[in-house]
MOPAC internal coordinates of N, CA, C and O (Angstrom, degrees):
PM7 1SCF
backbone

  N    0.0000 0     0.00 0     0.00 0    0    0    0
  C    1.4680 1     0.00 0     0.00 0    1    0    0
  C    1.5875 1   108.21 1     0.00 0    2    1    0
  O    1.2310 1   121.91 1   144.49 1    3    2    1
  N    1.2904 1   113.95 1   -35.51 1    3    2    1
  C    1.4851 1   116.46 1  -177.68 1    5    3    2
  C    1.5557 1   110.43 1   -63.63 1    6    5    3
  O    1.2310 1   120.10 1   149.49 1    7    6    5
  N    1.3230 1   117.41 1   -30.51 1    7    6    5
  C    1.4379 1   118.09 1   179.63 1    9    7    6
  C    1.4894 1   113.80 1   -65.38 1   10    9    7
  O    1.2310 1   119.69 1   149.86 1   11   10    9
  N    1.3389 1   118.19 1   -30.14 1   11   10    9
  C    1.4712 1   120.98 1   177.07 1   13   11   10
  C    1.5466 1   110.45 1   -66.42 1   14   13   11
  O    1.2310 1   120.66 1   137.83 1   15   14   13
  N    1.2956 1   116.34 1   -42.17 1   15   14   13
  C    1.4448 1   119.62 1   179.38 1   17   15   14
  C    1.5240 1   111.32 1   -67.78 1   18   17   15
  O    1.2310 1   120.34 1   140.99 1   19   18   17
  N    1.3562 1   116.96 1   -39.01 1   19   18   17
  C    1.4064 1   120.03 1   178.22 1   21   19   18
  C    1.5194 1   111.86 1   -67.57 1   22   21   19
  O    1.2310 1   119.69 1   145.52 1   23   22   21
  N    1.3317 1   118.20 1   -34.48 1   23   22   21
  C    1.4389 1   122.04 1   174.58 1   25   23   22
  C    1.5603 1   111.05 1   -63.19 1   26   25   23
  O    1.2310 1   121.49 1   138.04 1   27   26   25
  N    1.3125 1   114.75 1   -41.96 1   27   26   25
  C    1.5217 1   119.27 1   177.23 1   29   27   26
  C    1.4991 1   110.18 1   -62.45 1   30   29   27
  O    1.2310 1   120.70 1   136.37 1   31   30   29
  N    1.3461 1   116.26 1   -43.63 1   31   30   29
  C    1.4655 1   120.70 1  -179.10 1   33   31   30
  C    1.4852 1   109.11 1   -61.09 1   34   33   31
  O    1.2310 1   121.39 1   133.70 1   35   34   33
  N    1.3581 1   114.95 1   -46.30 1   35   34   33
  C    1.4865 1   119.95 1  -178.87 1   37   35   34
  C    1.5026 1   112.37 1   -62.22 1   38   37   35
  O    1.2310 1   120.40 1   142.91 1   39   38   37
  N    1.3572 1   116.85 1   -37.09 1   39   38   37
  C    1.4601 1   119.67 1  -179.81 1   41   39   38
  C    1.5404 1   111.22 1   -69.25 1   42   41   39
  O    1.2310 1   120.30 1   139.47 1   43   42   41
  N    1.3281 1   117.04 1   -40.53 1   43   42   41
  C    1.4516 1   119.10 1   177.13 1   45   43   42
  C    1.5585 1   111.09 1   -66.31 1   46   45   43
  O    1.2310 1   121.51 1   139.10 1   47   46   45
  N    1.3060 1   114.72 1   -40.90 1   47   46   45
  C    1.4738 1   118.67 1   179.98 1   49   47   46
  C    1.5366 1   109.51 1   -65.11 1   50   49   47
  O    1.2310 1   120.25 1   140.49 1   51   50   49
  N    1.2881 1   117.14 1   -39.51 1   51   50   49
  C    1.4549 1   120.30 1   179.32 1   53   51   50
  C    1.5666 1   109.89 1   -64.39 1   54   53   51
  O    1.2310 1   120.52 1   137.39 1   55   54   53
  N    1.3151 1   116.61 1   -42.61 1   55   54   53
  C    1.4302 1   119.80 1   178.33 1   57   55   54
  C    1.5312 1   112.74 1   -61.09 1   58   57   55
  O    1.2310 1   121.94 1   137.05 1   59   58   57
  N    1.3026 1   113.90 1   -42.95 1   59   58   57
  C    1.4814 1   118.54 1   179.75 1   61   59   58
  C    1.5335 1   110.71 1   -64.69 1   62   61   59
  O    1.2310 1   121.64 1   138.46 1   63   62   61
  N    1.3357 1   114.47 1   -41.54 1   63   62   61
  C    1.4678 1   120.39 1  -179.91 1   65   63   62
  C    1.5191 1   111.00 1   -63.31 1   66   65   63
  O    1.2310 1   120.93 1   136.89 1   67   66   65
  N    1.3423 1   115.83 1   -43.11 1   67   66   65
  C    1.4459 1   120.90 1   178.51 1   69   67   66
  C    1.5561 1   111.33 1   -63.32 1   70   69   67
  O    1.2310 1   121.83 1   137.79 1   71   70   69
  N    1.3621 1   114.10 1   -42.21 1   71   70   69
  C    1.4783 1   116.75 1   175.07 1   73   71   70
  C    1.4929 1   112.47 1   -58.17 1   74   73   71
  O    1.2310 1   119.63 1   134.19 1   75   74   73
  N    1.3018 1   118.31 1   -45.81 1   75   74   73
  C    1.4543 1   122.57 1   179.02 1   77   75   74
  C    1.5537 1   110.23 1   -61.89 1   78   77   75
  O    1.2310 1   120.86 1   134.07 1   79   78   77
  N    1.3152 1   115.96 1   -45.93 1   79   78   77
  C    1.4504 1   117.11 1  -179.23 1   81   79   78
  C    1.4712 1   113.87 1   -65.12 1   82   81   79
  O    1.2310 1   119.63 1   150.70 1   83   82   81
  N    1.3410 1   118.30 1   -29.30 1   83   82   81
  C    1.4365 1   123.53 1  -178.69 1   85   83   82
  C    1.5041 1   113.85 1   -80.94 1   86   85   83
  O    1.2310 1   120.02 1   135.02 1   87   86   85
  N    1.3245 1   117.56 1   -44.98 1   87   86   85
  C    1.4260 1   121.56 1  -169.73 1   89   87   86
  C    1.5341 1   116.24 1  -107.52 1   90   89   87
  O    1.2310 1   119.46 1   160.58 1   91   90   89
  N    1.3025 1   118.63 1   -19.42 1   91   90   89
  C    1.4463 1   119.45 1   179.12 1   93   91   90
  C    1.5411 1   107.25 1  -109.24 1   94   93   91
  O    1.2310 1   120.55 1   -78.07 1   95   94   93
  N    1.3225 1   116.55 1   101.93 1   95   94   93
  C    1.4068 1   121.73 1  -173.72 1   97   95   94
  C    1.5849 1   112.44 1   -91.50 1   98   97   95
  O    1.2310 1   121.75 1   158.93 1   99   98   97
  N    1.3298 1   114.26 1   -21.07 1   99   98   97
  C    1.4839 1   120.43 1  -178.38 1  101   99   98
  C    1.5119 1   106.79 1   -78.83 1  102  101   99
  O    1.2310 1   121.29 1   -65.19 1  103  102  101
  N    1.3416 1   115.14 1   114.81 1  103  102  101
  C    1.4462 1   122.18 1  -178.38 1  105  103  102
  C    1.4885 1   116.08 1   -60.24 1  106  105  103
  O    1.2310 1   120.97 1   146.18 1  107  106  105
  N    1.3414 1   115.75 1   -33.82 1  107  106  105
  C    1.4452 1   121.79 1   179.76 1  109  107  106
  C    1.5419 1   111.84 1   -68.23 1  110  109  107
  O    1.2310 1   120.80 1   159.37 1  111  110  109
  N    1.3309 1   116.07 1   -20.63 1  111  110  109
  C    1.4603 1   120.36 1   177.69 1  113  111  110
  C    1.5577 1   108.70 1   -95.24 1  114  113  111
  O    1.2310 1   121.28 1   140.04 1  115  114  113
  N    1.3005 1   115.16 1   -39.96 1  115  114  113
  C    1.4996 1   120.67 1  -171.48 1  117  115  114
  C    1.5105 1   109.63 1   -71.24 1  118  117  115
  O    1.2310 1   118.25 1   142.94 1  119  118  117
  N    1.2999 1   120.94 1   -37.06 1  119  118  117
  C    1.4869 1   121.87 1  -175.98 1  121  119  118
  C    1.5063 1   112.26 1   -62.36 1  122  121  119
  O    1.2310 1   117.39 1   131.87 1  123  122  121
  N    1.3678 1   122.57 1   -48.13 1  123  122  121
  C    1.4346 1   119.73 1   178.42 1  125  123  122
  C    1.5082 1   111.88 1   -66.86 1  126  125  123
  O    1.2310 1   120.24 1   148.00 1  127  126  125
  N    1.3362 1   117.14 1   -32.00 1  127  126  125
  C    1.4582 1   118.18 1   178.96 1  129  127  126
  C    1.5363 1   110.10 1   -69.07 1  130  129  127
  O    1.2310 1   120.67 1   142.51 1  131  130  129
  N    1.3343 1   116.32 1   -37.49 1  131  130  129
  C    1.4707 1   118.56 1   179.15 1  133  131  130
  C    1.5300 1   110.66 1   -68.81 1  134  133  131
  O    1.2310 1   120.35 1   144.07 1  135  134  133
  N    1.3285 1   116.94 1   -35.93 1  135  134  133
  C    1.4644 1   120.57 1   174.31 1  137  135  134
  C    1.5207 1   109.71 1   -60.01 1  138  137  135
  O    1.2310 1   120.08 1   136.04 1  139  138  137
  N    1.3170 1   117.45 1   -43.96 1  139  138  137
  C    1.4666 1   121.92 1   179.22 1  141  139  138
  C    1.5423 1   111.87 1   -61.40 1  142  141  139
  O    1.2310 1   121.30 1   137.56 1  143  142  141
  N    1.3477 1   115.12 1   -42.44 1  143  142  141
  C    1.4838 1   120.04 1   179.84 1  145  143  142
  C    1.5242 1   108.22 1   -63.68 1  146  145  143
  O    1.2310 1   119.76 1   139.43 1  147  146  145
  N    1.3570 1   118.06 1   -40.57 1  147  146  145
  C    1.4657 1   119.43 1  -179.80 1  149  147  146
  C    1.5024 1   110.28 1   -70.15 1  150  149  147
  O    1.2310 1   118.56 1   146.52 1  151  150  149
  N    1.3083 1   120.35 1   -33.48 1  151  150  149
  C    1.4464 1   122.41 1   177.54 1  153  151  150
  C    1.5254 1   110.23 1   -66.85 1  154  153  151
  O    1.2310 1   120.33 1   139.42 1  155  154  153
  N    1.3485 1   116.97 1   -40.58 1  155  154  153
  C    1.4520 1   122.91 1   176.72 1  157  155  154
  C    1.5619 1   110.47 1   -57.48 1  158  157  155
  O    1.2310 1   121.38 1   133.41 1  159  158  157
  N    1.3292 1   114.97 1   -46.59 1  159  158  157
  C    1.4719 1   120.13 1  -178.69 1  161  159  158
  C    1.5388 1   109.58 1   -65.50 1  162  161  159
  O    1.2310 1   119.98 1   139.04 1  163  162  161
  N    1.3038 1   117.65 1   -40.96 1  163  162  161
  C    1.4245 1   119.25 1  -178.63 1  165  163  162
  C    1.5445 1   110.06 1   -66.24 1  166  165  163
  O    1.2310 1   120.04 1   138.76 1  167  166  165
  N    1.3298 1   117.53 1   -41.24 1  167  166  165
  C    1.4491 1   122.46 1   177.42 1  169  167  166
  C    1.5439 1   111.15 1   -61.57 1  170  169  167
  O    1.2310 1   121.91 1   134.27 1  171  170  169
  N    1.3645 1   113.95 1   -45.73 1  171  170  169
  C    1.4615 1   116.62 1   178.00 1  173  171  170
  C    1.5168 1   114.41 1   -59.94 1  174  173  171
  O    1.2310 1   120.70 1   139.49 1  175  174  173
  N    1.3519 1   116.26 1   -40.51 1  175  174  173
  C    1.4379 1   120.73 1   175.45 1  177  175  174
  C    1.4891 1   113.42 1   -62.72 1  178  177  175
  O    1.2310 1   119.54 1   142.23 1  179  178  177
  N    1.3104 1   118.48 1   -37.77 1  179  178  177
  C    1.4661 1   121.42 1   178.53 1  181  179  178
  C    1.4808 1   109.71 1   -69.74 1  182  181  179
  O    1.2310 1   118.81 1   143.77 1  183  182  181
  N    1.3181 1   119.87 1   -36.23 1  183  182  181
  C    1.4898 1   122.21 1   174.30 1  185  183  182
  C    1.5200 1   109.86 1   -61.83 1  186  185  183
  O    1.2310 1   119.79 1   133.36 1  187  186  185
  N    1.3020 1   118.01 1   -46.64 1  187  186  185
  C    1.4687 1   122.81 1   178.92 1  189  187  186
  C    1.5443 1   109.78 1   -60.08 1  190  189  187
  O    1.2310 1   120.74 1   134.21 1  191  190  189
  N    1.3175 1   116.20 1   -45.79 1  191  190  189
  C    1.5051 1   118.64 1   179.68 1  193  191  190
  C    1.5035 1   110.11 1   -62.00 1  194  193  191
  O    1.2310 1   119.51 1   136.93 1  195  194  193
  N    1.3347 1   118.54 1   -43.07 1  195  194  193
  C    1.4678 1   120.13 1  -179.40 1  197  195  194
  C    1.5161 1   109.82 1   -65.40 1  198  197  195
  O    1.2310 1   119.60 1   134.11 1  199  198  197
  N    1.2609 1   118.37 1   -45.89 1  199  198  197
  C    1.4818 1   120.81 1  -179.66 1  201  199  198
  C    1.5118 1   110.83 1   -63.03 1  202  201  199
  O    1.2310 1   120.74 1   141.95 1  203  202  201
  N    1.3080 1   116.19 1   -38.05 1  203  202  201
  C    1.4852 1   119.86 1   178.59 1  205  203  202
  C    1.5282 1   111.67 1   -67.08 1  206  205  203
  O    1.2310 1   120.73 1   142.47 1  207  206  205
  N    1.3305 1   116.20 1   -37.53 1  207  206  205
  C    1.4561 1   120.52 1   178.55 1  209  207  206
  C    1.5274 1   108.59 1   -67.90 1  210  209  207
  O    1.2310 1   120.14 1   140.42 1  211  210  209
  N    1.3027 1   117.34 1   -39.58 1  211  210  209
  C    1.4878 1   120.04 1   179.63 1  213  211  210
  C    1.5201 1   110.05 1   -65.90 1  214  213  211
  O    1.2310 1   118.95 1   136.53 1  215  214  213
  N    1.2976 1   119.62 1   -43.47 1  215  214  213
  C    1.4234 1   123.26 1   178.06 1  217  215  214
  C    1.5819 1   110.60 1   -62.61 1  218  217  215
  O    1.2310 1   121.63 1   136.57 1  219  218  217
  N    1.3336 1   114.49 1   -43.43 1  219  218  217
  C    1.4748 1   117.69 1   177.53 1  221  219  218
  C    1.5521 1   111.84 1   -61.13 1  222  221  219
  O    1.2310 1   120.78 1   139.54 1  223  222  221
  N    1.3196 1   116.11 1   -40.46 1  223  222  221
  C    1.4356 1   119.49 1   179.16 1  225  223  222
  C    1.5307 1   112.17 1   -65.23 1  226  225  223
  O    1.2310 1   119.44 1   139.21 1  227  226  225
  N    1.3333 1   118.68 1   -40.79 1  227  226  225
  C    1.4109 1   123.12 1   179.03 1  229  227  226
  C    1.5226 1   111.23 1   -67.39 1  230  229  227
  O    1.2310 1   120.15 1   139.29 1  231  230  229
  N    1.2874 1   117.32 1   -40.71 1  231  230  229
  C    1.4818 1   119.38 1  -176.93 1  233  231  230
  C    1.5445 1   110.51 1   -77.77 1  234  233  231
  O    1.2310 1   119.68 1   160.47 1  235  234  233
  N    1.3255 1   118.22 1   -19.53 1  235  234  233
  C    1.4801 1   117.95 1   178.33 1  237  235  234
  C    1.5747 1   110.43 1   -88.15 1  238  237  235
  O    1.2310 1   119.40 1   165.67 1  239  238  237
  N    1.2743 1   118.76 1   -14.33 1  239  238  237
  C    1.4463 1   121.02 1  -177.75 1  241  239  238
  C    1.5473 1   109.13 1   -75.60 1  242  241  239
  O    1.2310 1   120.08 1   -37.02 1  243  242  241
  N    1.2964 1   117.44 1   142.98 1  243  242  241
  C    1.4533 1   122.80 1   177.92 1  245  243  242
  C    1.5382 1   108.45 1   -92.53 1  246  245  243
  O    1.2310 1   120.89 1   -84.34 1  247  246  245
  N    1.2826 1   115.90 1    95.66 1  247  246  245
  C    1.4949 1   120.43 1  -174.50 1  249  247  246
  C    1.5497 1   110.50 1   -72.86 1  250  249  247
  O    1.2310 1   119.63 1   167.16 1  251  250  249
  N    1.3265 1   118.32 1   -12.84 1  251  250  249
  C    1.4602 1   118.45 1   180.00 1  253  251  250
  C    1.4929 1   110.45 1   -64.99 1  254  253  251
  O    1.2310 1   118.44 1   159.24 1  255  254  253
  N    1.3159 1   120.58 1   -20.76 1  255  254  253
  C    1.5032 1   122.24 1   178.08 1  257  255  254
  C    1.5177 1   109.16 1   -65.93 1  258  257  255
  O    1.2310 1   120.41 1   147.65 1  259  258  257
  N    1.2964 1   116.82 1   -32.35 1  259  258  257
  C    1.5103 1   120.28 1  -176.62 1  261  259  258
  C    1.5684 1   108.29 1   -73.91 1  262  261  259
  O    1.2310 1   120.54 1   139.68 1  263  262  261
  N    1.2829 1   116.58 1   -40.32 1  263  262  261
  C    1.4721 1   122.01 1  -171.97 1  265  263  262
  C    1.5654 1   111.45 1   -95.03 1  266  265  263
  O    1.2310 1   120.19 1  -169.10 1  267  266  265
  N    1.2779 1   117.24 1    10.90 1  267  266  265
  C    1.4302 1   119.80 1  -177.23 1  269  267  266
  C    1.5189 1   110.80 1   -70.40 1  270  269  267
  O    1.2310 1   120.44 1   -47.29 1  271  270  269
  N    1.3038 1   116.76 1   132.71 1  271  270  269
  C    1.4717 1   123.01 1  -178.12 1  273  271  270
  C    1.5156 1   108.40 1   -77.62 1  274  273  271
  O    1.2310 1   120.94 1   -39.27 1  275  274  273
  N    1.3452 1   115.81 1   140.73 1  275  274  273
  C    1.4615 1   121.53 1  -177.89 1  277  275  274
  C    1.5037 1   110.87 1   -75.16 1  278  277  275
  O    1.2310 1   120.10 1   180.00 1  279  278  277

């Protein structure tokens, strides 16, 4: 499932990069914007990894221990 989110992140990052390459010709403006786009993608990937780890932890836990009758 994580691969689908990473594919979406890559698609959005590619679109933003293509936009910058097409419309922002001044390198002194484009470089910081590209760094920001890369930082956004890295942050989004970290969020996906954290959420995936959380879901994995919840699905691996045996909840029957909580609801066990005495």
